[in-house]
MARDOSE-279470 format. One record per residue (C-alpha): residue number from 1; residue in one letter; chain; x, y, z. Coordinates in Angstrom, 1 decimal, padded with zeros to 4 digits. Layout:
N
NUM_A_A_X_Y_Z
...
This chain:
392
1_X_A_000.0_000.0_000.0
2_X_A_002.8_002.4_000.9
3_X_A_004.7_001.5_-002.3
4_X_A_001.7_002.5_-004.4
5_X_A_001.4_005.8_-002.6
6_X_A_005.1_006.5_-003.1
7_X_A_004.8_005.9_-006.9
8_X_A_001.9_008.4_-007.4
9_X_A_003.9_011.6_-007.5
10_X_A_006.1_010.1_-010.2
11_X_A_003.1_009.3_-012.3
12_X_A_001.7_012.8_-012.0
13_X_A_005.1_014.2_-013.1
14_X_A_005.2_011.9_-016.0
15_X_A_001.7_013.0_-017.2
16_X_A_002.8_016.7_-017.0
17_X_A_005.7_016.0_-019.4
18_X_A_003.5_014.4_-022.0
19_X_A_002.8_016.4_-025.3
20_X_A_-000.7_018.0_-025.8
21_X_A_-003.1_016.0_-027.8
22_X_A_-002.9_016.2_-031.7
23_X_A_-006.5_017.7_-031.9
24_X_A_-005.4_020.8_-029.9
25_X_A_-002.3_021.3_-032.1
26_X_A_-004.4_021.3_-035.3
27_X_A_-006.8_023.8_-033.9
28_X_A_-004.0_026.1_-032.9
29_X_A_-002.5_025.9_-036.4
30_X_A_-005.8_026.7_-038.1
31_X_A_-006.3_029.6_-035.8
32_X_A_-002.9_031.0_-036.6
33_X_A_-003.6_030.6_-040.4
34_X_A_-006.9_032.4_-040.0
35_X_A_-005.3_035.3_-038.2
36_X_A_-002.5_035.5_-040.9
37_X_A_-005.2_035.5_-043.7
38_X_A_-007.1_038.3_-042.0
39_X_A_-003.9_040.4_-041.7
40_X_A_-003.1_039.9_-045.4
41_X_A_-006.6_040.8_-046.4
42_X_A_-006.5_043.9_-044.3
43_X_A_-003.2_044.9_-045.9
44_X_A_-004.5_044.3_-049.4
45_X_A_-007.6_046.4_-048.6
46_X_A_-005.4_049.3_-047.4
47_X_A_-003.3_049.1_-050.6
48_X_A_-006.5_049.2_-052.8
49_X_A_-007.9_052.1_-050.8
50_X_A_-004.7_054.1_-051.2
51_X_A_-004.6_053.4_-055.0
52_X_A_-008.3_054.5_-055.3
53_X_A_-007.5_057.7_-053.4
54_X_A_-004.5_058.3_-055.7
55_X_A_-006.7_057.7_-058.8
56_X_A_-009.5_060.0_-057.7
57_X_A_-007.4_062.8_-056.4
58_X_A_-004.5_062.6_-058.8
59_X_A_-006.3_061.2_-061.9
60_X_A_-004.7_061.7_-065.3
61_X_A_-006.5_061.6_-068.7
62_X_A_-005.1_060.8_-072.1
63_X_A_-004.0_063.8_-074.2
64_X_A_-006.8_063.1_-076.7
65_X_A_-009.4_063.1_-073.9
66_X_A_-008.0_066.4_-072.6
67_X_A_-008.4_067.9_-076.1
68_X_A_-012.0_066.7_-076.2
69_X_A_-012.7_068.4_-072.8
70_X_A_-011.2_071.6_-074.2
71_X_A_-013.3_071.4_-077.3
72_X_A_-016.5_070.7_-075.4
73_X_A_-015.7_073.5_-072.9
74_X_A_-015.2_075.9_-075.8
75_X_A_-018.5_075.0_-077.4
76_X_A_-020.3_075.7_-074.1
77_X_A_-018.3_078.9_-073.7
78_X_A_-019.3_080.3_-077.1
79_X_A_-022.9_079.5_-076.4
80_X_A_-022.8_082.3_-073.9
81_X_A_-020.1_084.5_-075.6
82_X_A_-022.0_084.5_-078.9
83_X_A_-020.7_088.0_-079.8
84_X_A_-017.1_086.5_-080.0
85_X_A_-018.0_084.0_-082.7
86_X_A_-016.5_084.9_-086.2
87_X_A_-019.2_086.2_-088.5
88_X_A_-017.3_086.1_-091.8
89_X_A_-016.4_083.0_-093.8
90_X_A_-012.8_082.0_-092.8
91_X_A_-013.0_084.2_-089.6
92_X_A_-011.3_082.9_-086.5
93_X_A_-011.4_083.4_-082.7
94_X_A_-009.3_081.8_-079.9
95_X_A_-010.0_081.0_-076.3
96_X_A_-007.3_079.6_-074.0
97_X_A_-007.7_076.8_-071.5
98_X_A_-007.1_079.1_-068.5
99_X_A_-010.1_081.2_-069.6
100_X_A_-012.3_078.1_-069.9
101_X_A_-011.2_076.8_-066.5
102_X_A_-011.7_080.3_-064.9
103_X_A_-015.2_080.3_-066.3
104_X_A_-015.9_076.8_-064.8
105_X_A_-016.3_075.1_-068.2
106_X_A_-013.5_072.7_-067.3
107_X_A_-010.8_072.1_-064.7
108_X_A_-007.3_073.6_-064.9
109_X_A_-005.1_071.5_-067.2
110_X_A_-002.8_070.5_-064.4
111_X_A_-005.6_068.5_-062.8
112_X_A_-005.9_066.3_-065.9
113_X_A_-002.2_065.5_-066.5
114_X_A_000.3_063.6_-064.4
115_X_A_002.9_065.0_-062.1
116_X_A_005.9_066.5_-063.8
117_X_A_003.8_067.4_-066.9
118_X_A_003.1_071.0_-067.7
119_X_A_000.6_071.9_-070.5
120_X_A_-000.9_074.9_-072.1
121_X_A_-003.9_074.9_-074.4
122_X_A_-006.3_076.9_-076.5
123_X_A_-009.3_076.2_-078.8
124_X_A_-009.8_077.8_-082.2
125_X_A_-013.2_078.4_-083.6
126_X_A_-013.4_079.1_-087.3
127_X_A_-016.2_079.6_-089.7
128_X_A_-015.8_077.1_-092.5
129_X_A_-018.4_076.5_-095.2
130_X_A_-020.9_078.4_-093.0
131_X_A_-020.4_076.2_-090.0
132_X_A_-018.3_076.7_-086.8
133_X_A_-015.4_074.3_-086.5
134_X_A_-013.7_073.9_-083.1
135_X_A_-010.1_072.8_-083.0
136_X_A_-008.2_072.2_-079.7
137_X_A_-004.5_072.8_-079.5
138_X_A_-002.6_071.2_-076.6
139_X_A_001.0_071.8_-075.9
140_X_A_002.7_069.6_-073.3
141_X_A_006.3_070.1_-074.4
142_X_A_008.1_066.9_-075.4
143_X_A_005.3_064.8_-073.9
144_X_A_002.7_065.7_-076.5
145_X_A_001.7_068.4_-079.0
146_X_A_-001.4_068.6_-081.1
147_X_A_-000.2_068.4_-084.7
148_X_A_-002.0_069.5_-087.9
149_X_A_-001.9_067.3_-091.0
150_X_A_000.0_069.8_-093.1
151_X_A_002.6_070.1_-090.4
152_X_A_003.1_066.4_-090.1
153_X_A_003.6_066.3_-093.9
154_X_A_006.2_069.0_-093.9
155_X_A_008.0_067.5_-091.0
156_X_A_008.7_064.4_-093.1
157_X_A_011.4_066.5_-094.6
158_X_A_012.0_067.9_-098.1
159_X_A_014.1_066.3_-100.9
160_X_A_015.7_067.8_-104.0
161_X_A_016.1_064.5_-105.9
162_X_A_014.6_061.0_-105.9
163_X_A_011.2_060.3_-104.3
164_X_A_009.6_062.4_-101.7
165_X_A_008.3_065.9_-100.9
166_X_A_009.5_068.8_-103.0
167_X_A_009.1_072.5_-102.6
168_X_A_007.5_074.1_-105.6
169_X_A_007.4_077.9_-105.0
170_X_A_005.1_078.3_-102.0
171_X_A_003.7_074.7_-102.2
172_X_A_004.9_071.3_-101.1
173_X_A_004.4_068.6_-103.7
174_X_A_004.9_064.8_-103.6
175_X_A_006.8_063.3_-106.5
176_X_A_007.9_059.8_-107.3
177_X_A_006.7_056.2_-107.5
178_X_A_006.7_055.3_-103.8
179_X_A_006.0_058.2_-101.4
180_X_A_004.6_058.2_-097.9
181_X_A_001.5_060.2_-098.5
182_X_A_-001.4_057.9_-097.5
183_X_A_-004.3_059.2_-095.5
184_X_A_-007.4_057.4_-094.1
185_X_A_-010.4_059.7_-094.7
186_X_A_-014.1_059.1_-095.0
187_X_A_-013.5_055.4_-094.3
188_X_A_-011.3_054.9_-097.3
189_X_A_-007.7_055.6_-098.5
190_X_A_-006.6_058.8_-100.2
191_X_A_-003.2_060.2_-101.3
192_X_A_-001.8_063.6_-100.5
193_X_A_-001.0_065.5_-103.7
194_X_A_000.4_068.7_-102.1
195_X_A_000.2_071.2_-099.3
196_X_A_-000.9_074.6_-100.7
197_X_A_000.5_078.0_-099.9
198_X_A_-002.1_078.5_-097.1
199_X_A_-001.4_075.1_-095.5
200_X_A_-004.4_073.3_-096.9
201_X_A_-003.9_069.7_-098.1
202_X_A_-005.1_068.4_-101.5
203_X_A_-006.2_064.8_-101.4
204_X_A_-007.0_062.4_-104.3
205_X_A_-009.0_059.2_-103.9
206_X_A_-006.9_056.0_-104.1
207_X_A_-009.6_053.4_-103.8
208_X_A_-010.8_052.3_-107.2
209_X_A_-013.8_050.7_-105.8
210_X_A_-015.4_054.1_-105.2
211_X_A_-014.6_055.6_-108.6
212_X_A_-017.6_055.5_-110.9
213_X_A_-017.0_055.2_-114.6
214_X_A_-018.8_058.1_-116.3
215_X_A_-018.8_060.4_-119.4
216_X_A_-017.2_063.8_-118.9
217_X_A_-020.1_065.3_-120.8
218_X_A_-022.7_063.9_-123.2
219_X_A_-024.3_067.0_-124.8
220_X_A_-024.6_067.9_-128.4
221_X_A_-021.8_070.2_-129.4
222_X_A_-023.0_072.9_-131.8
223_X_A_-019.5_073.9_-132.8
224_X_A_-018.6_070.3_-133.8
225_X_A_-022.1_069.7_-135.3
226_X_A_-022.4_066.3_-133.4
227_X_A_-022.9_064.8_-130.0
228_X_A_-019.3_064.8_-128.7
229_X_A_-019.9_066.5_-125.4
230_X_A_-018.7_070.0_-124.4
231_X_A_-015.4_070.5_-122.5
232_X_A_-016.6_073.5_-120.5
233_X_A_-016.5_072.3_-116.9
234_X_A_-019.2_074.7_-115.6
235_X_A_-021.8_073.0_-117.9
236_X_A_-020.4_069.5_-117.8
237_X_A_-022.0_066.3_-116.6
238_X_A_-018.9_065.5_-114.6
239_X_A_-019.5_068.7_-112.5
240_X_A_-023.1_067.5_-111.8
241_X_A_-021.8_064.0_-111.0
242_X_A_-019.2_065.3_-108.5
243_X_A_-021.7_067.5_-106.7
244_X_A_-024.0_064.5_-106.3
245_X_A_-021.0_062.4_-105.3
246_X_A_-020.3_064.8_-102.4
247_X_A_-023.9_065.0_-101.2
248_X_A_-025.4_061.6_-101.8
249_X_A_-024.9_058.4_-099.9
250_X_A_-024.6_055.5_-102.4
251_X_A_-022.9_052.1_-102.5
252_X_A_-020.4_053.0_-105.2
253_X_A_-019.2_056.4_-103.9
254_X_A_-017.4_057.6_-100.7
255_X_A_-019.8_058.7_-098.0
256_X_A_-018.9_062.0_-096.4
257_X_A_-020.3_062.3_-092.9
258_X_A_-020.9_065.7_-091.3
259_X_A_-017.7_065.3_-089.4
260_X_A_-015.9_064.6_-092.6
261_X_A_-017.3_067.6_-094.3
262_X_A_-016.2_069.8_-091.4
263_X_A_-012.6_068.8_-092.3
264_X_A_-013.0_070.1_-095.9
265_X_A_-012.4_073.6_-097.3
266_X_A_-014.2_075.1_-100.3
267_X_A_-011.8_076.0_-103.0
268_X_A_-011.5_077.5_-106.5
269_X_A_-011.2_074.6_-108.9
270_X_A_-008.9_075.4_-111.8
271_X_A_-010.7_074.5_-115.0
272_X_A_-008.8_076.4_-117.6
273_X_A_-007.7_074.8_-120.9
274_X_A_-004.1_074.2_-122.0
275_X_A_-002.3_073.2_-125.1
276_X_A_-000.8_069.8_-125.6
277_X_A_002.8_071.1_-126.0
278_X_A_002.6_073.6_-123.1
279_X_A_005.5_072.7_-120.8
280_X_A_005.1_074.9_-117.7
281_X_A_003.4_073.0_-115.0
282_X_A_002.6_075.6_-112.4
283_X_A_-001.2_075.6_-112.9
284_X_A_-001.1_079.1_-114.4
285_X_A_-002.9_077.9_-117.6
286_X_A_-005.4_075.8_-115.7
287_X_A_-006.1_078.5_-113.1
288_X_A_-006.8_081.2_-115.7
289_X_A_-010.4_080.0_-115.4
290_X_A_-011.8_078.8_-112.1
291_X_A_-015.0_077.4_-110.7
292_X_A_-015.5_079.1_-107.3
293_X_A_-016.6_077.6_-104.0
294_X_A_-016.2_073.9_-104.9
295_X_A_-016.1_071.1_-102.3
296_X_A_-014.9_068.4_-104.6
297_X_A_-013.2_068.3_-108.0
298_X_A_-010.7_066.5_-110.3
299_X_A_-007.0_066.7_-110.7
300_X_A_-005.4_069.2_-113.2
301_X_A_-002.9_068.3_-115.8
302_X_A_-000.1_070.2_-114.0
303_X_A_-000.7_068.4_-110.7
304_X_A_-000.5_065.1_-112.5
305_X_A_002.7_065.9_-114.4
306_X_A_004.3_067.3_-111.3
307_X_A_003.9_064.0_-109.5
308_X_A_006.4_062.4_-111.9
309_X_A_010.0_062.3_-110.7
310_X_A_011.3_061.8_-114.3
311_X_A_013.3_064.9_-115.3
312_X_A_012.2_064.4_-118.9
313_X_A_008.5_065.0_-118.0
314_X_A_007.5_068.5_-119.2
315_X_A_004.3_068.3_-121.2
316_X_A_001.6_065.8_-122.0
317_X_A_003.5_064.9_-125.1
318_X_A_006.3_063.4_-123.0
319_X_A_005.6_059.7_-122.5
320_X_A_008.2_059.7_-119.6
321_X_A_005.6_061.4_-117.4
322_X_A_004.2_057.9_-116.7
323_X_A_007.6_057.1_-115.0
324_X_A_008.1_057.3_-111.2
325_X_A_004.5_058.6_-110.7
326_X_A_002.5_057.4_-107.8
327_X_A_-000.8_058.8_-109.3
328_X_A_-000.9_056.4_-112.3
329_X_A_-003.5_053.6_-112.1
330_X_A_-004.3_050.4_-114.0
331_X_A_-007.4_052.1_-115.5
332_X_A_-008.1_055.4_-117.3
333_X_A_-009.3_058.3_-115.2
334_X_A_-010.5_061.8_-116.1
335_X_A_-008.6_065.0_-115.4
336_X_A_-010.4_068.3_-115.0
337_X_A_-008.5_070.1_-117.7
338_X_A_-009.9_070.7_-121.3
339_X_A_-007.7_070.6_-124.4
340_X_A_-007.6_074.2_-125.8
341_X_A_-007.5_073.0_-129.4
342_X_A_-011.3_072.5_-129.6
343_X_A_-014.5_072.5_-127.5
344_X_A_-014.9_068.7_-127.3
345_X_A_-011.5_067.3_-126.0
346_X_A_-010.6_066.7_-122.4
347_X_A_-007.3_065.3_-120.9
348_X_A_-007.3_062.0_-119.0
349_X_A_-004.6_059.7_-117.6
350_X_A_-004.3_056.5_-119.6
351_X_A_-003.9_053.1_-118.0
352_X_A_-000.2_053.2_-119.2
353_X_A_000.3_056.3_-117.0
354_X_A_000.7_059.0_-119.7
355_X_A_-001.7_061.9_-120.3
356_X_A_-003.8_061.7_-123.4
357_X_A_-006.9_063.4_-124.8
358_X_A_-010.3_062.2_-126.0
359_X_A_-013.9_063.4_-126.6
360_X_A_-015.8_064.4_-123.5
361_X_A_-018.4_061.8_-124.5
362_X_A_-016.0_059.0_-123.6
363_X_A_-016.3_057.1_-120.3
364_X_A_-013.4_057.2_-117.8
365_X_A_-013.2_056.7_-114.0
366_X_A_-014.1_059.7_-111.8
367_X_A_-011.2_060.1_-109.3
368_X_A_-012.3_062.9_-106.9
369_X_A_-010.1_065.4_-105.1
370_X_A_-010.9_067.3_-101.9
371_X_A_-009.1_070.0_-100.0
372_X_A_-008.5_069.6_-096.3
373_X_A_-008.7_072.7_-094.2
374_X_A_-005.5_073.7_-092.3
375_X_A_-006.9_072.9_-088.9
376_X_A_-007.3_069.2_-089.6
377_X_A_-005.3_067.2_-087.0
378_X_A_-003.7_063.8_-087.1
379_X_A_-004.5_061.1_-084.5
380_X_A_-001.8_058.7_-085.6
381_X_A_000.2_057.2_-088.5
382_X_A_003.2_058.2_-090.5
383_X_A_001.9_058.4_-094.0
384_X_A_003.1_055.0_-095.1
385_X_A_000.8_052.5_-096.8
386_X_A_000.9_050.3_-093.7
387_X_A_000.4_053.2_-091.3
388_X_A_-001.5_056.0_-093.1
389_X_A_-002.2_059.2_-091.4
390_X_A_-005.5_059.0_-089.5
391_X_A_-007.4_062.1_-088.7
392_X_A_-009.1_063.4_-085.5
């Protein structure tokens, strides 16, 4: 009996030294994991809240969205300041971004851009073709600058030989077989012919799918005594066709939306006649007679010949004008220039690429030209076939 009592303390000590049951250990581990998970979730929530605060209070917009805010603010501004709107065709007024923000039409520019970026801006409103066109200009130094189409063209650089952009007096003209003068406009592809003296850009359609095959004119010619057509543009069928082409929406012509039309400038279309052996291609002959306030037209002989980089190309009699010329096509297309030798003949570009003449009654492709106003901006592109200039 005494021996049993003496052994009891040893048994109690032995029980104390035993490890806790496995069930308790597993519970403890799960509890610790849960606590760690809660801590990680709280930390993630704090990070997300901090990012949201930064986004809300230090939010940046893309440069294009900032331009749109400036434009919309200017539209609202001029609804109130109607007296500042230009009244004459071609008239222009400017409002800067600081004025728009001070008038509560938009926030200051520094609230739209990131840290370390400094921008200035203004919006031009110009009366073009009877409508007001708003153009935002944003200057953020080396980060971003709004760029006009004409400026992007000129910044490609000038050449004095080979293919590229040449300076002809006060104009800049593309010459050669392969030149980077592609533009996406009205959902199709055009080519830039030249930049005019007042920084407007002449385009010619490059998509054959949208070039209808039509007679230049189909009237009875009293002087010729037969139905040969009359080569006076102002009474021609081609003039009627082009005006419909610009206004109507059909499957076989380019569709100009109101936004597209805002990008265009009216112009004086040079429709004067020239002789076959005339060898000065400055449009002086063609512009001796003009059709005013046109929105669409055709190319002149001078403009076609100037596109050839062949030094032997001087007049339509020179077959070398078909060489190194990006404007040539696989089909015949009309020019706007009459032949001065009679009242029935009009110049066209043959499928071989040289300029020829035929009766106005003949059928050829209609290849329209349009003039982009100087405020048209580029959104992207470099003018190559793969990356044409796209417009805002």
